[in-house]
C-alpha positions, 0 to 999 in steps of 0.5 A: 500500499502507497504512502498516500493511501495509507494517509488517506485511510488513517484520516478517513477512518479517524473521522469516521470513528469520532464524527457521530460521538463528536457531533453528539457531545457538541450539539447545542454547545457550539455557540457557547463553546465555540464563539463564547468560551466555556463556564465551569467551577474555575470560572469563563475560560477565557477570561484574558489574553491567549498566546499562540507560540508559532516555533518558527519565524514569521512568513511561514505557513504556521505563522499564516495560520496563527495568525488567522486563527487568532483574528477570529478567536480574538473576535469570538472571545472578545479577549486578545489572541496574540501570535508570539514567534519563538524560532529556534533548534527547528521548533523545540524552543518554543515547543519547550517553552509551551510544555513548561507553560502552566496548564491553564489554557493561555499557552498554545503551540502551533507546530508541524506534525511531524517535527524534528522533535518526533522524529529523532531522538532528543538531544538536550532536555526539550518538550517531547510531545508525546508526553509534554503536549496534548494535541487539540486540533487539527488546523490544515494540511499545508502544501508544499512547492518544489521551487528552483532559482531561474539560474539553475536552467531547469523547468520541469522535475524531469529537468532537474532530476537529469541535471542533478544526475549530470553534475551530482553537486546541487544543493538545496535549502530547507527550513531545518532538519526534520522539517517538512521541506527537508524530509520532502526533498530527502523523499524525492532524492530517494526516489529519484536516485540523485545526490543533493546537498542538504543546506539547513536554515532557522527558517522558512524567511532565511532560506527564501531569501538565499534562494530568491537571491540565488544562493541556493538553487533549490528547495520544498517551500510553503505555497504561502511563502513562495507563490508570489515569487513564482508569479513573479517570475523570481522562482520556478515552480517545478511540482508540488508535493501533495498526490493532486494539483493545488488550486492556488497553483494550477498550472503546477503539476504534482511530483508523481504526475511528472514521473515519480508515481506515488510520490506524496509528502505533506504535513498537518498543522496542529494546536497543542496545550500544555500536558495537565490541561484540564480537559474541559479547556481542551474541549472548548478550544478544540470546539471553538478551533472546529467553529473558526475552520468551518466559516467560508472566509477561512475556508476560502483564505486557506484555499488560497494558499493550497491548505486543506481542511481536516474533518472535525476530530475530538481531542482524543481523535486528533491524539491518536492521529498524531501518534499513528502519522508520526509513527508512519514518518518515523518508519519512513525516516528510518527507511529512507536512512534520514539524519537529524544532523 
């Protein structure tokens, strides 16, 4: 069974299992939990400012999703919801900060699944999402696009593969080891049988800046960050990493249709809270996020970036999906021999 088939079956089965129970459990509460918060013996939540920690620099997909979500939650709750960028150690510093925060629902983490912390053996004492953080909601499936500097002289994936086999010294940028941009290119290398040198950066902005400037010739980047450069001609789009073409870049073929059958490398943006956060807060935040994702203006904003919105899942089902998805990624990383560097 292919990777893309396993991923689709995993999400479909998770959604099928949870939808009836979730609908019954939230029926009649969406208006109070999703838009007005929740009440209980501990008082109304939220009652003050919330922070969404994005463990990457501004300008990337996680930053875009965090600001879109914060805008709507601020309006719904009449409380400030702000995005705080805490880059460093390929997302580990921000994750660690949230894991150490008070488990009161006021400090959230928005990051990718998978990420470096769950794929490789941790080194310094930093957050382990399996124990220190609790998944709250799946936000979106952000796509990646393979982009090249025009000076490379290639306009398609077959041309890139031929050039890489001829030169054997091509390099590519990523936003850090273990990130989707790194994993996607490593999977492409493995599928095409080509040598490419990894040049890791500390974020999308730095990597993309050097790519546009011609310092590095190649990169898998988010559609959010790179689509404008593609339209202006400063970058050439060679293919998208998803199984189907993206409405945001309809003229760009998939990697699979360009010759690497079955290629589908994607990730999920996940919202976390610190472990030990009261269940009533986890449930309230889950319902609020689902309510936001159902809105047409949000769906339209995500569609412009090519993001896919998942079906509504309860917190326990989000945790199960994340666990299974990470296990699949770890298997692929081991098979491909990808290193944390």
